[in-house]
N, C-alpha and C positions, 0 to 999 in steps of 0.2 A: 488518539495517539499521544505519545509523550516524547519529551526531549531525551528520554533515556531508552528509547527503542521498544516500548511496550504498547501493545494494543489492549485497550481496556473496554470491556462491555459494561454498561451501566443500566440499572433499572430506571423506572420513571421517577424515582426519588433521588437519582444521581448517586446511588450506592453502587460501588464496583461489585459485579457479580462474577466476572471472569476476567482473567488477565493472561496475556500471551506475549512473552519476550520474542521479538523478531530480530533485533539488532542491538549492537552496543552503542550505536549512534542514533541521532534524532530521526523521528519519522515525520513525514511532511503531509502528503496528500492522502485522502482516503475516499473510496467510492464503492458502492455495491454494483457488481457486474456479474451477470449470469448467476452462478451459485457461489460466488466468491465475494469476500471483502478484499479489495485490492488496496494495498498500502505502499506508498512511495517512501523510499529512504534516502538519507543523505550519505549513504554508503555505496551508492552505485547499483542498488538492487530495488526491484519492485517485488513485493511479497503478495502471494495469492493464498488467502486463508479460507478454508471451507467455512462458509457462513453458518452452517447448521451445527457443526461439531467443534468449531473454534480451534482447528488444527491447521498448521502450515502445510499446504499441498505442494507448492513449488515456488521457486524464485526465478526472476527474469533479470539477467545482468544487462545493464545499460551500456556496456562496452568499455568502461574505464572506471577505475577507482575514484576518479575525479568527477564522475557524473553524479547528478542528483536530480530529484524531482522537486522543483520549487513551485511550479505552476499547478493548476487544477487539472485533474483527469476529466475527460469528456467521454460520454457514451452516447451511442445512437445507432440505430439500424443494426444492432448486434455487435458493433465494434467498440473497442476501447482505444482511446487516443491518449498517449503519454508524451508530454513535452519534457525534454531533458534540459539540464543547465548548460549543456554543450551545444545548444541550438539544433538538436535532433528531435524529430517527431516520429514516434513509434505508433503504428496502428495495428492492433491485434483483432482477430475475429474468431 
């Protein structure tokens, strides 16, 4: 992820092979969950990118433009746990 809102896929030689702009603001956390690459933003959104096709499938709003994801995502038992900067914990299954 980048500070300019791009998700970049690199090969083993660290060459960018694909890029996808998700936001105009910085992206923070990233994790693979189910068939998605899940990316947290500093714009109050969590982005779900199709891991196979590198396309944005949907966004999840954290409830406020002031919300961000600064912590790490956690996965387990099929769930995704998202901590927000406003001290809220979202659990998706």
